[in-house]
C-alpha positions, 0 to 999 in steps of 0.5 A: 351569365348569372351575374349579368342577370343579377345586374340586369334585374338590379337595373330594372328594379332601380328604374321601377323604383325611380319611376314610382318615386317620380310619380309620387313627386310629380303627381302625388301617386303611389307609396311615395305620394308625400314627396309631392310636398317637396314640389309644392311646399314653396308655392305662395299659397302654401305659406305658413299664414294659410296653414290650419293654425291660421283658421278662425272658428265658426261660432255656433256652427250647425256642423259642430259635433257632426261627423262627415265622411269625405270620399275622393282623390287628390283634390279631396286629399290636398295633394298640392297643399301638403295633405291639407284640403277643404275637409281639414279646414271645415273640420277645424273651423266647425268643430266636427269630426271627419274621415277623409278617404282620399287617394291621389290618382284614383277613379270613381270607376271600379277598376281596382283596389283603390277605386272609389267604389272599392275604398268605400266598402272599406270605410267602417264608420258606424255613423255619418251625418254627411257623406261628401264625394268628389266627382273625380277629375281622373275619370276624365283624364283617363277617359273612363266610359260615361255609361248610362243612367239606370232606370232602377234604384237597385244597387245590383243594376249599376255598372260600376265600371262606368262613371254613371254606374259608379256614381249611382252605386256610391249613392245607393251604398252610402244611403243604405249604410249611413242614411244621411244626406249625400253630397257630390262636389265638382272641381272648380272650372278648368279646360276639360270637355270630358269633365264637362260631360261628367258634370252634366251626367252628375247633375242628371243623376242628382235629380234622379236621386234627389241629392245635393251637388256643390257645383264649383264647376258651373258657378261663374261668380265663384270662378271669376277670380283674378289672375293674381288670386289664381296664382295664389289659390291654385297649384295647377288647373285642378289642384288648390293650394292651402290658400285656395282651400282656406279662402276660396273653397271652404267658405263656399262649401260651408255655405252649402253644407249649412243649407243641407244640414238645416233642411 
């Protein structure tokens, strides 16, 4: 009987380990998230010609010498681009430093130790010139509650278990801690009604708090790429490749950030 339990326990452990490894390979989740690189390395948009080595520096960049904090999940991390995202390209092109606090599969909504809210509390950077946060697609895919926008500006009044409350909590916390421009960014457009509602919510919150939004979602010209470009730029409907980050997203981000830093 004892040996049967040992064998059963071994099988269960093996199944769990395989599932965790599969999640890493398939979705870049968990401790084996780098296995996802094996899946995406062969994509045309992740060819060597699009790597960080290929960047062209921006002369006299207004971001030079600045420090930027990025908070997000897989898109900020660059899960389909071998761990390289627009954050890395911006820093390399503009001679600025950055902190990229990004964990795949995580949500704005404070539902555990890897939520945006929880990880934001752990960032120890004493100074930031810009704080940039991703409007997570995971809250949409996991159907997290939208919640309601508070009438208050007090961080204690926000329900961080909802999307609205988490966004307002993040804005209030970052503003108090770093007293720098706060920017949210959206994903490029993909088929998602829940994310569309999150986008509308974010725009309303941005007006309340007078923060900037890098709105890739609603910019029709930005999203009007050809089929061939989409194959090169995107690994799927949500995640860009290195080519997508370098040639499609980064120029748009830089233009927006130059405007913010110049205000």
